[in-house]
C-alpha positions in Angstrom: 15.8 -95.8 -122.3 13.9 -98.3 -124.6 10.2 -98.4 -124.5 8.0 -101.0 -126.2 4.3 -100.2 -126.4 2.1 -103.3 -126.8 -1.6 -102.8 -128.0 -3.6 -99.8 -129.0 -3.6 -98.2 -125.5 -7.3 -97.5 -126.0 -6.6 -95.1 -128.8 -4.0 -93.2 -126.8 -1.0 -94.7 -128.6 0.1 -91.4 -130.4 -0.1 -89.3 -127.2 1.7 -91.9 -125.0 4.5 -92.3 -127.6 5.0 -88.5 -127.9 5.2 -88.2 -124.1 7.8 -90.9 -123.8 9.8 -89.6 -126.7 9.7 -86.2 -125.3 11.5 -87.4 -122.2 14.2 -89.1 -124.2 12.8 -92.5 -124.6 13.2 -94.6 -127.8 9.8 -96.1 -128.6 8.6 -99.0 -130.6 5.3 -100.5 -131.0 3.7 -103.9 -131.5 0.1 -105.1 -131.6 0.0 -108.3 -129.7 1.8 -110.1 -126.8 3.1 -112.9 -129.1 4.6 -110.1 -131.2 6.0 -108.5 -128.0 7.7 -111.7 -127.1 9.1 -112.2 -130.6 10.4 -108.5 -130.5 12.3 -109.2 -127.3 13.4 -112.7 -128.3 15.0 -111.2 -131.4 17.2 -109.2 -129.3 15.9 -105.6 -129.9 15.6 -105.0 -126.3 13.3 -102.9 -124.1 13.7 -101.4 -120.5 9.9 -100.8 -120.2 6.8 -102.3 -121.6 3.7 -100.4 -121.8 1.0 -103.1 -122.4 -2.8 -102.4 -123.0 -4.7 -103.8 -120.0 -7.1 -105.5 -122.4 -4.4 -107.9 -123.6 -3.3 -110.8 -121.5 -0.6 -109.1 -119.2 0.0 -112.3 -117.2 0.6 -114.4 -120.3 3.0 -111.8 -121.4 5.1 -111.8 -118.3 5.0 -115.6 -118.1 6.3 -115.9 -121.7 9.2 -113.4 -120.8 10.1 -115.2 -117.6 10.0 -118.6 -119.3 12.9 -117.4 -121.6 14.5 -115.1 -119.0 13.6 -111.9 -120.8 13.8 -109.1 -118.2 11.8 -106.0 -118.6 9.5 -103.9 -116.4 5.8 -104.0 -117.4 3.2 -101.4 -116.7 -0.6 -101.8 -117.7 -2.2 -99.0 -119.4 -6.0 -98.4 -120.3 -9.0 -96.1 -120.7 -12.0 -96.1 -118.3 -10.8 -99.4 -116.7 -12.6 -100.9 -113.7 -10.7 -101.1 -110.6 -10.7 -104.9 -110.6 -9.1 -105.0 -114.0 -6.4 -102.7 -113.1 -5.9 -104.7 -109.8 -5.8 -107.9 -111.8 -3.0 -106.6 -114.0 -0.9 -105.8 -111.0 -1.6 -109.2 -109.5 -0.4 -110.7 -112.9 2.9 -109.0 -112.4 2.6 -105.4 -113.8 4.5 -102.9 -111.7 2.0 -100.1 -112.2 -1.2 -99.2 -113.8 -1.4 -96.0 -115.8 -4.8 -94.3 -116.5 -5.1 -93.1 -120.1 -5.2 -90.4 -121.4 -1.8 -90.3 -119.6 -0.5 -87.8 -117.2 3.0 -86.5 -118.7 4.3 -86.4 -115.1 3.2 -89.9 -114.3 4.8 -91.1 -117.5 8.0 -89.3 -116.6 8.0 -90.9 -113.1 7.6 -94.3 -114.4 10.4 -93.8 -116.9 12.7 -92.4 -114.0 11.9 -95.3 -111.8 13.2 -98.0 -114.3 16.0 -95.8 -115.7 19.6 -96.2 -114.8 20.2 -92.6 -115.8 18.8 -91.8 -112.1 22.2 -92.8 -110.7 24.6 -90.1 -111.9 28.4 -90.3 -111.5 29.3 -88.1 -108.6 33.0 -87.4 -108.1 34.2 -84.7 -105.8 36.8 -86.3 -103.9 40.5 -86.3 -105.6 40.8 -90.1 -105.4 37.5 -90.6 -107.4 38.3 -87.7 -109.7 41.5 -89.3 -110.7 39.7 -92.5 -111.6 36.9 -90.6 -113.7 39.7 -88.6 -115.6 41.2 -92.0 -116.6 37.9 -93.4 -117.6 37.3 -90.3 -119.8 40.8 -90.6 -121.5 40.1 -94.2 -122.6 36.3 -93.9 -123.1 36.7 -93.0 -126.7 38.8 -96.1 -127.5 37.8 -99.7 -128.2 39.8 -101.0 -125.5 38.3 -103.6 -123.1 37.9 -102.2 -119.5 38.1 -104.1 -116.0 36.3 -102.1 -113.4 37.2 -103.4 -109.8 36.1 -102.3 -106.3 34.2 -103.5 -103.4 30.5 -104.2 -103.7 28.3 -101.2 -103.9 31.0 -98.6 -104.9 29.3 -97.9 -108.3 31.1 -100.0 -110.7 28.0 -100.2 -113.1 27.6 -96.4 -112.8 31.2 -96.1 -113.9 30.5 -98.6 -116.9 27.5 -96.6 -118.0 29.6 -93.2 -117.7 32.2 -95.0 -120.0 29.4 -96.0 -122.6 28.1 -92.3 -122.6 31.5 -90.9 -123.3 32.3 -93.5 -126.0 31.8 -93.3 -129.7 29.0 -96.1 -129.2 26.9 -93.8 -126.9 23.9 -93.9 -129.3 24.0 -97.6 -129.6 22.6 -100.1 -126.8 24.3 -100.5 -123.5 23.5 -104.2 -122.3 24.3 -105.4 -118.7 24.5 -109.1 -117.7 24.8 -110.0 -114.0 27.1 -113.2 -114.2 26.5 -114.0 -110.5 22.7 -113.6 -110.6 22.2 -116.3 -113.6 22.5 -120.1 -112.9 25.5 -121.6 -114.8 23.4 -123.8 -116.8 21.5 -120.7 -118.3 24.3 -118.2 -118.6 25.6 -119.5 -121.9 22.2 -119.1 -123.6 21.7 -115.7 -122.0 25.1 -114.4 -123.4 25.1 -116.2 -126.7 21.5 -117.1 -127.5 20.2 -120.4 -128.8 18.6 -121.9 -131.8 15.0 -123.5 -131.5 15.2 -127.1 -130.2 18.7 -126.5 -128.8 17.5 -128.0 -125.6 14.2 -128.6 -123.7 12.2 -125.3 -123.5 13.9 -123.7 -126.5 10.8 -123.0 -128.4 12.2 -120.5 -130.8 15.5 -118.9 -131.7 16.6 -116.5 -128.8 19.1 -113.8 -129.4 21.7 -113.4 -126.7 23.1 -110.4 -124.9 26.2 -110.3 -127.3 23.9 -109.8 -130.3 21.6 -107.5 -128.4 24.5 -105.2 -127.7 25.7 -105.2 -131.4 27.2 -101.9 -132.1 27.2 -100.8 -128.6 28.7 -102.0 -125.1 28.2 -105.2 -123.2 28.8 -105.0 -119.5 29.7 -108.4 -118.0 28.9 -107.7 -114.2 30.7 -109.7 -111.6 32.5 -111.8 -114.1 34.6 -113.6 -111.6 31.5 -115.8 -110.9 31.4 -117.3 -114.4 32.3 -120.9 -114.7 35.8 -121.6 -116.1 34.3 -123.7 -118.8 32.1 -120.8 -120.2 35.2 -118.5 -119.7 36.9 -120.3 -122.7 33.9 -119.4 -124.9 33.9 -116.0 -123.8 37.6 -115.5 -124.7 37.1 -117.0 -128.1 34.1 -114.4 -128.5 36.4 -111.6 -127.6 39.2 -112.7 -129.6 37.4 -113.6 -132.8 34.5 -111.0 -132.3 32.0 -113.8 -133.2 29.8 -116.1 -131.1 28.2 -119.5 -131.4 24.6 -119.6 -130.3 23.7 -122.7 -128.4 22.7 -125.5 -130.9 23.9 -123.2 -133.9 25.6 -124.4 -136.9 27.6 -121.3 -137.9 29.2 -118.4 -136.0 27.7 -115.0 -135.8 29.7 -111.8 -136.2 29.4 -109.2 -133.4 30.7 -105.6 -133.0 30.7 -104.7 -129.3 33.1 -103.3 -126.6 33.1 -105.3 -123.5 33.4 -103.7 -120.0 33.7 -106.2 -117.1 33.4 -105.6 -113.3 34.6 -107.6 -110.1 34.6 -107.3 -106.5 37.1 -109.9 -106.1 40.9 -110.1 -106.9 41.1 -111.7 -110.2 44.9 -112.5 -109.9 44.1 -114.4 -106.8 41.4 -116.2 -108.6 43.8 -116.9 -111.5 46.3 -118.6 -108.8 43.3 -120.5 -107.3 42.4 -121.8 -110.8 38.9 -120.3 -110.9 39.8 -117.7 -113.5 41.6 -118.0 -116.9 44.8 -116.0 -116.9 44.4 -115.4 -120.8 41.0 -114.0 -120.3 42.1 -111.7 -117.6 44.7 -110.2 -119.9 42.1 -109.7 -122.6 39.7 -107.9 -120.5 42.3 -106.0 -118.3 43.6 -103.6 -121.1 42.6 -100.8 -118.8 41.9 -101.1 -115.1 39.6 -98.6 -113.4 39.9 -99.3 -109.6 36.9 -97.6 -108.1 38.0 -96.5 -104.4 35.5 -97.6 -101.5 33.5 -94.7 -99.9 35.5 -94.7 -96.7 38.5 -93.4 -99.0 36.1 -90.8 -100.6 34.8 -88.5 -97.7 33.9 -85.6 -100.1 32.0 -87.9 -102.4 30.1 -89.3 -99.3 28.9 -85.9 -98.5 27.9 -85.1 -102.1 26.3 -88.4 -102.6 24.3 -88.1 -99.2 23.0 -84.6 -100.4 21.9 -86.1 -103.7 20.0 -89.0 -102.2 18.4 -86.8 -99.7 17.0 -84.7 -102.6 15.9 -87.7 -104.5 14.1 -89.4 -101.7 12.6 -86.2 -100.6 11.0 -85.8 -103.9 10.1 -89.4 -104.2 8.2 -89.2 -100.7 6.7 -85.9 -101.4 8.4 -84.0 -98.5 10.6 -80.9 -98.4 14.3 -81.3 -98.9 16.3 -80.8 -95.7 20.1 -80.4 -95.8 22.6 -82.3 -93.5 23.5 -80.6 -90.2 27.1 -80.2 -89.5 27.0 -83.1 -86.8 25.5 -85.3 -89.5 28.2 -84.4 -92.0 30.8 -85.4 -89.4 29.1 -88.7 -88.8 28.8 -89.6 -92.5 32.5 -88.7 -93.2 33.7 -90.7 -90.0 31.8 -94.0 -91.0 33.4 -96.7 -93.0 30.4 -97.5 -95.0 31.1 -101.2 -95.5 28.1 -101.4 -98.0 29.6 -98.4 -99.7 27.3 -96.2 -102.0 24.5 -98.6 -101.7 24.5 -98.6 -97.9 24.7 -94.7 -98.0 21.8 -94.5 -100.2 19.6 -96.7 -98.1 20.7 -94.8 -95.0 19.6 -91.4 -96.6 16.3 -92.9 -97.7 15.7 -93.7 -93.9 16.8 -90.2 -92.9 14.3 -88.5 -95.1 11.4 -90.6 -93.4 12.8 -90.5 -89.8 14.1 -87.0 -89.7 12.4 -84.1 -88.1 13.1 -80.2 -88.1 14.8 -78.2 -90.8 18.0 -80.3 -90.9 19.0 -83.9 -91.1 20.6 -84.6 -87.8 22.5 -87.6 -86.6 19.4 -88.9 -84.9 17.9 -89.5 -88.3 20.7 -91.5 -89.7 20.0 -95.0 -88.4 20.5 -98.7 -89.1 17.8 -100.6 -91.0 16.1 -101.8 -87.6 16.0 -98.2 -86.5 19.0 -98.4 -84.1 21.6 -95.4 -84.2 24.8 -96.1 -86.0 27.5 -97.1 -83.5 29.3 -94.0 -82.5 32.3 -95.9 -81.2 34.0 -97.0 -84.5 33.2 -98.8 -87.7 31.3 -102.0 -88.1 34.5 -104.0 -88.5 36.1 -102.6 -85.5 33.0 -103.1 -83.5 32.9 -106.8 -84.5 36.5 -107.0 -83.7 36.0 -105.9 -80.2 33.0 -108.1 -79.7 35.1 -111.1 -81.0 37.8 -110.2 -78.6 35.2 -109.9 -75.7 33.6 -113.3 -76.5 36.7 -115.3 -77.5 36.5 -117.3 -74.5 33.1 -118.5 -75.5 34.5 -120.1 -78.8 36.2 -122.8 -76.7 34.6 -126.1 -77.3 33.2 -125.1 -80.9 34.4 -126.6 -83.9 35.9 -124.6 -86.7 32.8 -125.3 -88.8 30.4 -124.0 -86.1 32.4 -120.9 -85.7 32.4 -120.4 -89.5 28.7 -120.9 -89.8 28.1 -118.2 -86.9 30.4 -115.8 -88.8 28.7 -116.2 -92.2 25.2 -115.9 -90.7 26.0 -113.0 -88.6 27.6 -111.2 -91.7 24.5 -112.0 -93.9 22.3 -110.6 -91.0 24.4 -107.3 -91.0 24.0 -107.2 -94.8 20.2 -107.7 -94.6 20.4 -110.9 -96.7 22.6 -109.4 -99.5 24.7 -112.3 -100.8 27.0 -110.4 -102.9 27.8 -107.8 -100.2 28.3 -110.6 -97.4 30.6 -112.6 -99.8 32.7 -109.5 -100.3 33.1 -108.8 -96.6 33.7 -112.6 -95.9 36.5 -112.6 -98.7 34.8 -115.5 -100.5 33.0 -116.0 -103.8 29.3 -115.6 -103.9 29.2 -119.4 -105.2 31.1 -120.5 -102.1 28.6 -118.5 -100.0 25.6 -120.0 -101.7 26.9 -123.5 -101.4 27.4 -123.1 -97.6 23.9 -121.6 -97.1 22.3 -124.3 -99.1 24.2 -126.9 -96.7 23.0 -125.0 -93.7 19.4 -124.9 -94.8 19.5 -128.6 -95.5 20.5 -129.1 -91.8 17.4 -126.9 -90.8 19.2 -123.7 -90.2 17.2 -120.5 -90.8 18.8 -118.4 -93.6 18.0 -114.7 -94.0 16.2 -113.9 -97.1 17.3 -111.0 -99.3 16.3 -107.7 -97.5 15.9 -109.6 -94.1 17.8 -110.6 -91.2 17.1 -113.6 -88.7 16.2 -111.1 -86.0 13.7 -109.4 -88.3 12.2 -112.7 -89.4 
């Protein structure tokens, strides 16, 4: 966990630094928001910014966003007026911390932004086997490709690999290739020189250099444009990168881990992924099984999430009843661990009594999980019942209905929906853009059309 403190924090700098370091954080300090942006632009990296509320919090956040620098900001201050604290939140700060700081509050803020709160839980034999393979290769320098459905915990596995490697004390840097527009991904990965393009106001260190000495995770690498794949391949082969607009290569010392929820061999056959890059990345393949094949993990994870969200919501932990355990192990969990986590969070809020019963384990809209089979089987039955209604519709109309119904089921999660549909997220986004241009309502992330 990397913390950057910006400003004097009303004379509480030493106290705040000690509290953060006592909880395992690596702490750095700068005096001004300009220095903070320069620090991040130089690739030093930070997961959390603790910013003196007397500084221009909004300007710092805007400067970071302009250069696609992602870091959580909390404002801090001594004897701060409520309107000043509220102003910092409106400007984009995620939290306001009164100083002198409460150690437990600092710990809670650190936990909220720390990926260490997602432990690797492996009880089921199918998952234990994968973890054992991961730990055998962790100490090597081999590139690793982690595959599996959306939500199975590929990034958690990647972080576990890093922690078990010789690079554990160095940075772990993650890049979501599906979330960054194609025209910005090259600069995000390799950095750019001042003046390389409009808006490049200063040199920006990319993720390759930020991860120097450590591990770089290329998440959902299947969504990377083929043209950029060639530059990535060269970086992996030569261990050097070219900044956008740069005149000379820069040496880097990193280990690369990549993830994909798609079949990359099929992507190679389709011409959307380079075969030589696949060979370079796929020295070791860790295939994380879906949750439906890990019933013991489903129960262990469910108990973990119940404890986590009971603590977060200030309520007493309640264990799963035997019928609830049976319900969890019988369900297919198309959203895998991510869906299970959300279900357990709802169960903590909806449950009554001394145990979590099946009545508390519900869908996002509050309806009970179907007792008559999995989501896919349920949809198959519905499709059979309604097949006659398809007569007279075009293939495009049927496809649109299927895509939007799936997106509703996933509460607007594009990656999850694309995985269920068996298409790339880029294809899904293109189709949604087309539908939107024709006036069709598209569910926003976290929503469904019914909810909207």
